[in-house]
C-alpha positions as CSV (number, residue, x, y, z in Angstrom):
1,M,-40.4,-102.9,151.4
2,P,-38.0,-101.5,154.0
3,H,-36.4,-98.2,153.2
4,L,-32.7,-97.5,153.8
5,A,-31.3,-94.0,154.2
6,I,-27.6,-93.7,153.1
7,A,-25.4,-90.7,154.0
8,R,-21.7,-89.9,154.2
9,F,-19.7,-87.1,155.8
10,S,-16.1,-88.2,156.0
11,H,-13.0,-86.2,156.8
12,E,-9.8,-86.9,158.6
13,G,-8.6,-83.8,160.4
14,N,-4.9,-82.9,161.0
15,S,-4.5,-80.5,163.9
16,F,-1.2,-79.4,162.6
17,S,-2.2,-78.6,159.1
18,P,-2.3,-74.9,158.2
19,V,-5.0,-75.5,155.6
20,P,-8.6,-75.3,156.8
21,T,-11.3,-77.5,155.2
22,G,-14.3,-75.6,153.8
23,L,-17.3,-76.4,151.7
24,P,-15.3,-76.1,148.4
25,E,-13.0,-78.9,149.5
26,F,-15.9,-81.3,149.8
27,R,-16.9,-80.7,146.2
28,R,-14.6,-83.4,145.0
29,E,-17.1,-85.9,146.5
30,W,-20.4,-84.2,146.7
31,Y,-23.3,-86.3,145.5
32,R,-26.9,-87.3,146.4
33,G,-29.8,-89.2,144.9
34,Q,-29.5,-90.9,141.6
35,E,-26.3,-89.1,140.8
36,A,-24.7,-90.7,143.9
37,E,-25.9,-94.2,142.9
38,A,-24.5,-93.8,139.4
39,V,-21.1,-92.5,140.5
40,Y,-20.6,-95.1,143.2
41,R,-21.8,-98.1,141.2
42,G,-19.0,-100.5,140.6
43,T,-16.5,-98.7,142.9
44,T,-14.7,-100.1,145.9
45,T,-16.0,-97.3,148.1
46,E,-18.5,-97.4,150.9
47,G,-21.0,-95.9,148.5
48,G,-20.2,-98.7,146.2
49,G,-20.9,-101.1,149.0
50,A,-24.3,-99.6,149.5
51,V,-25.1,-99.9,145.8
52,A,-24.0,-103.5,145.8
53,F,-26.1,-104.3,148.9
54,L,-29.2,-102.9,147.3
55,D,-28.5,-104.8,144.1
56,A,-28.1,-108.0,146.1
57,N,-31.2,-107.4,148.3
58,P,-34.1,-106.3,146.0
59,D,-36.4,-106.4,149.0
60,W,-34.8,-103.2,150.2
61,R,-35.0,-99.8,148.6
62,G,-32.4,-97.1,149.3
63,T,-32.1,-93.4,149.1
64,F,-28.8,-91.6,148.9
65,L,-28.9,-88.4,151.0
66,R,-25.8,-86.1,151.0
67,M,-22.6,-88.0,150.3
68,A,-19.7,-85.7,151.1
69,G,-15.9,-86.4,151.4
70,A,-12.8,-84.2,151.3
71,T,-9.1,-84.9,151.2
72,P,-7.7,-84.9,154.8
73,A,-6.4,-81.4,155.9
74,G,-6.9,-79.0,158.7
75,P,-10.2,-78.7,160.8
76,V,-13.5,-78.4,159.0
77,T,-15.0,-75.0,159.3
78,R,-18.0,-74.8,161.7
79,N,-20.2,-73.4,158.9
80,T,-19.3,-76.3,156.6
81,F,-20.0,-78.8,159.4
82,E,-23.4,-77.3,160.2
83,T,-24.4,-77.1,156.5
84,V,-23.6,-80.8,155.7
85,V,-25.0,-82.2,159.0
86,G,-28.0,-80.0,158.8
87,E,-28.9,-81.3,155.3
88,I,-28.5,-84.9,156.4
89,V,-30.5,-84.4,159.6
90,D,-33.3,-82.5,157.8
91,D,-33.6,-85.3,155.2
92,L,-33.8,-87.9,157.9
93,R,-36.5,-86.0,159.8
94,D,-38.5,-85.5,156.6
95,G,-38.4,-89.2,155.4
96,E,-39.8,-92.5,156.5
97,W,-37.0,-95.0,157.1
98,D,-36.5,-98.5,158.4
99,A,-32.7,-98.2,158.8
100,V,-29.9,-95.6,158.4
101,F,-26.4,-96.2,157.2
102,L,-23.8,-93.5,157.7
103,S,-20.2,-93.4,156.4
104,L,-17.8,-91.5,158.6
105,H,-14.1,-91.4,159.1
106,G,-13.9,-91.2,162.9
107,A,-11.1,-88.6,163.1
108,M,-12.9,-85.4,162.0
109,L,-12.0,-82.1,163.5
110,V,-14.2,-79.1,163.5
111,D,-13.5,-75.5,164.6
112,G,-14.9,-74.9,168.1
113,L,-16.4,-78.4,168.4
114,D,-15.1,-81.3,170.4
115,L,-15.5,-84.9,169.1
116,A,-17.1,-84.0,165.8
117,D,-17.9,-87.6,164.7
118,T,-19.7,-88.2,168.0
119,E,-21.7,-85.1,167.5
120,I,-22.8,-86.2,164.0
121,I,-23.9,-89.5,165.4
122,R,-25.7,-87.9,168.3
123,R,-27.7,-85.6,165.9
124,V,-28.6,-88.5,163.6
125,R,-29.7,-90.6,166.5
126,A,-31.8,-87.7,167.8
127,A,-33.4,-87.3,164.4
128,V,-34.4,-90.9,163.9
129,G,-35.2,-91.9,167.4
130,P,-33.8,-94.4,169.9
131,N,-35.1,-97.5,168.2
132,M,-34.1,-97.0,164.6
133,P,-31.5,-99.5,163.3
134,F,-28.5,-97.2,162.7
135,G,-25.2,-98.5,161.3
136,V,-21.9,-96.7,160.9
137,S,-18.7,-97.5,159.0
138,L,-15.4,-96.1,160.2
139,D,-11.8,-95.8,159.0
140,L,-9.1,-97.9,160.6
141,H,-7.5,-94.7,161.8
142,A,-10.6,-93.4,163.6
143,N,-10.0,-91.9,167.1
144,L,-12.8,-93.7,168.9
145,D,-15.0,-92.1,171.5
146,P,-16.3,-94.9,173.7
147,S,-19.8,-93.3,173.9
148,I,-20.3,-94.2,170.2
149,A,-20.9,-97.8,171.0
150,D,-24.1,-96.9,172.9
151,L,-25.4,-94.4,170.2
152,V,-25.4,-96.7,167.2
153,T,-27.0,-100.1,166.6
154,F,-23.8,-101.4,164.9
155,A,-20.5,-100.1,163.7
156,A,-17.4,-101.6,162.0
157,G,-14.1,-100.4,160.8
158,F,-11.9,-101.0,157.8
159,K,-9.7,-104.1,158.3
160,E,-7.0,-103.1,155.7
161,H,-4.4,-100.4,155.5
162,P,-4.2,-99.2,152.8
163,H,-7.9,-99.1,152.9
164,T,-8.9,-101.5,150.1
165,D,-11.9,-102.9,151.9
166,M,-14.2,-99.9,152.1
167,K,-16.9,-101.6,150.0
168,E,-16.8,-104.7,152.1
169,T,-17.0,-102.7,155.3
170,A,-20.1,-101.0,154.2
171,E,-21.6,-104.3,153.1
172,R,-20.8,-105.8,156.5
173,V,-22.6,-103.0,158.3
174,L,-25.6,-103.2,156.0
175,H,-25.8,-107.0,156.3
176,V,-26.0,-106.6,160.1
177,L,-28.7,-103.9,159.7
178,D,-30.7,-106.2,157.5
179,R,-30.6,-109.0,160.1
180,T,-31.5,-106.5,162.8
181,V,-34.5,-105.2,160.9
182,K,-35.6,-108.8,160.4
183,G,-35.4,-109.5,164.1
184,E,-32.6,-112.1,163.8
185,I,-30.1,-110.4,166.0
186,R,-29.7,-107.7,168.6
187,P,-26.3,-106.0,168.3
188,V,-24.6,-104.5,171.4
189,G,-21.1,-103.1,171.4
190,H,-18.2,-101.9,173.4
191,I,-15.2,-99.7,172.7
192,A,-12.0,-100.2,174.7
193,K,-9.1,-97.7,174.5
194,L,-5.3,-98.4,174.5
195,D,-4.4,-95.0,176.0
196,A,-1.5,-94.7,173.5
197,I,-1.1,-92.7,170.4
198,L,0.6,-94.6,167.6
199,P,2.3,-93.5,164.4
200,S,0.8,-95.1,161.3
201,I,4.1,-95.6,159.4
202,N,4.3,-99.3,160.5
203,M,0.5,-99.9,160.6
204,R,0.1,-101.6,157.3
205,T,-2.0,-104.8,157.5
206,A,0.0,-106.9,154.9
207,E,2.6,-107.6,157.6
208,G,3.8,-106.5,161.0
209,P,2.0,-105.8,164.3
210,M,-1.3,-104.5,162.7
211,A,-1.6,-107.6,160.5
212,E,-1.2,-109.8,163.7
213,L,-3.9,-107.8,165.4
214,E,-6.3,-108.1,162.5
215,A,-5.7,-111.9,162.5
216,F,-6.4,-112.0,166.2
217,A,-9.7,-110.1,165.6
218,R,-10.7,-112.6,162.9
219,G,-10.1,-115.3,165.4
220,L,-12.5,-113.6,167.9
221,E,-15.1,-113.7,165.1
222,F,-15.1,-117.5,165.0
223,D,-17.4,-117.2,168.0
224,P,-20.8,-116.9,166.2
225,R,-22.0,-114.5,168.9
226,I,-19.4,-111.9,167.9
227,L,-20.7,-109.9,164.9
228,D,-17.6,-107.9,164.3
229,A,-14.2,-107.1,165.9
230,S,-12.4,-104.1,164.7
231,P,-9.0,-102.9,165.9
232,F,-8.3,-99.2,165.3
233,G,-4.8,-97.7,165.0
234,G,-6.1,-94.2,165.7
235,F,-4.8,-91.0,164.0
236,S,-1.9,-89.4,165.8
237,Y,-2.3,-86.0,164.1
238,G,-5.8,-85.5,165.4
239,D,-5.3,-83.7,168.8
240,T,-8.5,-84.6,170.7
241,A,-9.3,-86.1,174.1
242,V,-10.0,-89.5,172.4
243,A,-6.9,-89.7,170.2
244,G,-5.2,-93.0,170.1
245,A,-5.7,-96.7,169.3
246,G,-8.6,-98.8,170.5
247,A,-10.9,-101.7,169.7
248,L,-14.6,-101.9,168.8
249,V,-16.5,-105.2,169.2
250,F,-20.2,-105.9,168.6
251,A,-21.9,-109.1,169.8
252,D,-25.4,-110.5,169.5
253,G,-27.2,-109.6,172.6
254,D,-24.3,-110.1,175.0
255,R,-22.8,-106.8,176.1
256,E,-20.3,-108.5,178.5
257,L,-19.0,-110.6,175.7
258,A,-18.5,-107.5,173.6
259,R,-16.7,-105.8,176.5
260,S,-14.4,-108.7,177.3
261,A,-13.5,-109.3,173.6
262,A,-12.7,-105.6,173.1
263,E,-10.5,-105.6,176.2
264,R,-8.7,-108.7,174.9
265,L,-8.0,-107.0,171.6
266,V,-6.6,-104.0,173.4
267,E,-4.3,-106.2,175.4
268,E,-3.0,-107.7,172.2
269,F,-2.3,-104.2,171.1
270,R,-0.5,-103.5,174.3
271,G,1.8,-106.5,173.8
272,R,2.9,-105.1,170.4
273,L,3.2,-101.5,171.3
274,D,7.0,-101.1,170.8
275,R,6.8,-102.5,167.3
276,F,4.7,-99.6,166.0
277,Y,7.6,-97.2,166.8
278,I,10.4,-97.6,164.1
279,T,13.4,-95.5,163.3
280,L,13.4,-93.9,159.8
281,P,16.5,-92.7,157.9
282,S,17.0,-89.1,157.1
283,A,15.9,-87.7,153.7
284,E,19.5,-87.8,152.6
285,E,20.2,-91.3,153.7
286,G,16.9,-92.6,152.2
287,I,17.7,-91.1,148.8
288,A,21.2,-92.4,149.0
289,R,20.0,-96.0,149.7
290,A,17.5,-95.8,146.8
291,L,20.2,-94.5,144.4
292,R,22.6,-97.2,145.4
293,S,20.2,-99.9,144.3
294,E,20.6,-101.6,140.9
295,H,17.2,-100.5,139.7
296,R,16.9,-98.4,136.6
297,S,14.7,-95.6,138.0
298,V,13.4,-94.3,141.4
299,A,10.1,-92.8,142.5
300,V,10.3,-90.5,145.5
301,I,7.2,-89.9,147.7
302,D,7.3,-88.2,151.1
303,S,5.2,-90.3,153.4
304,G,5.6,-87.7,156.1
305,D,3.6,-85.2,153.9
306,N,0.9,-87.7,152.9
307,P,-2.3,-85.9,151.9
308,L,-4.2,-88.9,153.1
309,S,-3.1,-87.9,156.6
310,G,-3.7,-84.2,156.1
311,G,-0.3,-83.5,154.5
312,I,-0.1,-80.4,152.3
313,A,2.0,-81.8,149.4
314,D,4.5,-79.0,150.0
315,T,7.4,-80.3,152.1
316,P,10.7,-79.8,150.3
317,E,13.3,-81.9,152.0
318,M,13.0,-85.1,149.9
319,L,13.3,-83.0,146.7
320,R,16.3,-81.1,148.1
321,A,18.1,-84.3,149.0
322,L,17.4,-85.8,145.5
323,L,18.6,-82.7,143.6
324,T,21.6,-82.4,145.8
325,A,22.5,-86.1,145.0
326,K,22.5,-85.3,141.3
327,P,21.1,-88.8,140.3
328,E,22.4,-90.5,137.2
329,V,19.2,-92.6,136.8
330,P,15.8,-91.3,135.9
331,C,13.8,-90.3,139.0
332,V,10.3,-89.0,139.5
333,V,9.0,-86.9,142.5
334,A,5.3,-87.2,143.2
335,F,3.8,-84.7,144.0
336,F,4.0,-81.0,144.8
337,A,0.7,-79.1,144.9
338,D,1.5,-75.6,143.5
339,P,-1.3,-74.0,141.4
340,R,0.7,-71.0,140.5
341,M,3.6,-73.1,139.3
342,V,1.2,-75.2,137.2
343,E,-0.2,-72.0,135.6
344,R,3.3,-70.9,134.8
345,C,4.1,-74.2,133.1
346,H,0.9,-74.1,131.0
347,A,1.7,-70.5,130.0
348,I,5.3,-71.4,129.0
349,G,4.3,-74.7,127.2
350,V,6.0,-78.0,126.7
351,G,9.7,-77.7,126.0
352,G,10.0,-74.2,127.5
353,S,12.6,-73.4,130.2
354,I,11.4,-72.6,133.7
355,E,13.1,-71.8,137.0
356,G,11.7,-71.0,140.4
357,L,11.1,-72.5,143.9
358,L,9.2,-75.7,144.9
359,G,8.1,-76.6,148.4
360,G,7.7,-74.4,151.4
361,R,5.0,-72.5,149.7
362,I,2.3,-72.8,152.4
363,S,4.6,-73.1,155.4
364,R,8.3,-73.0,156.0
365,D,8.0,-74.9,159.2
366,F,8.9,-78.1,157.3
367,G,11.8,-76.6,155.3
368,A,12.7,-73.7,153.0
369,P,11.7,-73.7,149.3
370,V,14.0,-75.6,146.9
371,P,15.4,-73.5,143.9
372,F,15.4,-75.3,140.5
373,A,16.0,-74.6,136.8
374,G,14.6,-77.0,134.2
375,A,12.1,-77.5,131.4
376,V,8.4,-78.2,131.1
377,L,8.1,-81.9,130.0
378,R,4.4,-82.5,129.9
379,L,1.0,-80.8,130.6
380,T,-2.3,-82.5,131.3
381,D,-5.8,-81.9,132.7
382,G,-5.1,-84.2,135.7
383,N,-8.3,-86.1,135.4
384,Y,-8.5,-89.9,135.7
385,V,-10.5,-92.8,137.0
386,N,-8.8,-94.5,140.0
387,A,-7.5,-97.8,138.8
388,G,-5.9,-98.8,142.1
389,P,-7.5,-101.2,144.6
390,M,-8.5,-98.3,147.0
391,M,-11.5,-96.3,145.8
392,H,-11.3,-98.3,142.5
393,G,-13.5,-96.8,139.8
394,L,-14.0,-93.4,141.5
395,P,-13.4,-90.4,139.3
396,M,-10.5,-88.3,140.6
397,S,-8.8,-85.1,139.6
398,L,-5.4,-83.6,140.4
399,G,-6.5,-80.4,138.7
400,R,-4.3,-79.1,135.9
401,T,-0.9,-80.8,136.1
402,A,2.6,-80.2,134.8
403,V,5.8,-82.2,134.8
404,I,9.1,-80.3,135.2
405,G,12.4,-81.9,134.3
406,V,15.6,-81.0,136.2
407,G,18.4,-83.2,134.9
408,Q,17.4,-86.8,135.5
409,V,14.6,-85.8,137.9
410,S,11.0,-85.4,136.7
411,I,8.8,-83.5,139.2
412,I,5.0,-83.8,139.0
413,V,3.3,-80.6,140.1
414,T,-0.5,-80.5,140.6
415,T,-3.1,-77.9,141.2
416,G,-4.9,-79.9,143.8
417,V,-3.6,-81.8,146.9
418,V,-3.4,-85.4,146.0
419,T,-4.4,-88.3,148.2
420,L,-1.9,-91.2,148.1
421,T,-1.4,-94.5,149.9
422,R,1.4,-97.1,149.5
423,R,-0.4,-99.2,147.0
424,V,-2.2,-96.3,145.3
425,S,1.1,-94.4,145.2
426,K,2.7,-97.2,143.3
427,L,-0.1,-97.5,140.8
428,A,-0.5,-93.8,140.4
429,C,3.2,-93.3,139.8
430,R,3.2,-96.0,137.2
431,S,0.1,-94.8,135.4
432,L,1.0,-91.1,135.6
433,I,4.5,-91.6,134.5
434,K,3.5,-93.8,131.6
435,R,1.3,-90.9,130.5
436,H,3.3,-87.9,131.6
437,V,7.0,-88.9,131.5
438,P,7.7,-90.9,128.4
439,R,11.5,-91.0,129.0
440,I,11.0,-93.3,131.9
441,S,10.4,-96.7,130.3
442,K,10.6,-98.8,133.5
443,L,9.9,-97.8,137.0
444,R,10.8,-99.4,140.3
445,T,9.3,-98.0,143.5
446,L,11.6,-98.3,146.6
447,R,11.4,-98.2,150.3
448,A,13.8,-95.9,152.1
449,D,16.2,-98.9,152.7
450,G,16.5,-99.4,149.0
451,S,14.4,-102.6,148.9
452,E,11.7,-103.0,146.3
453,W,8.2,-101.8,147.2
């Protein structure tokens, strides 16, 4: 029975974040062995994809090595990197394996180390030898190093943004590894780069230029020799030599086919380049548009401070604009991460008065703190199981949480930095507000132009 090693070390690094990422930050997703299998079972994560593959292929047995993931933030500390990679590599050297599956992001930053994901892959390849079938899953926002294509047996990226296809991506990689072990195929790959750094604000795959690129990639896969075609938007806040968009294509035994297909995909990128750059309204104008709509309530989320891109959940300008506008309809602001404010709220209790400052706590580079005076509306432990399509079923925690009311505005304040995406934000706001803010009976989430989300 072939034996599969499964490991994960995933982090998206923001070069401009003032918050480093150490070992404690990885404790939110820190599993191995049977615990990992139990946690990931039934989830839409890459770990969930590995469990599903093993369930569907009883001729394989799998062992979960270290599975580690942290909310995007500043660079990973070197000691943390060496600890996690060292554990994975030691386990690989000590075991007997027939294939290795590794879940990475592709835009990790590490203090004092260039191209961290490439270094992880190099060390894993050195540990298992040149002939071991070795597959890697990558985030759509990976900053691809072209040398990766020659270090792995096969790799594939998420096809959806928000990333609701993590499970399917892992299953795709594992299916190719299975066929490789059986001698049915011989994957060879190529990475082509666009030489352009793109913002992700218009990179969703439901519509727009990225949706067209994904459709073109699916068309390439009609050729049965092409095993996978993955366009990557790259991560603009990861300041490395390989930052930017690109394409990864793997073919069965035909390196020239992989190269030409990857280059074609990059040319399709190039033809749509201008459409990735869009003009956004100011905070004041965005709030004004939303409040001019006919909807009964408004949710405000600052996509420029998105923790899923290494944001710090601390930028104040959207809150400042909202409070200045003095809305007459119920509004909710999600989220500020401020552990001390949460502790104050819990000490005061529900119904108690509170005043203070929100935002600009970690850095005033993005605006000064916003003064407020209000009341504590709700207190919770912040624990939940993700019900959204991304990472569905995975236990999550905001840490202890409070809701502060200022006039018609309800502000959710968390202990931890919260990861959000467009679709997850919508679901999270609805579920959290239903639980935390009973005075809002119906919620509409809006784009900055006032249209419904």
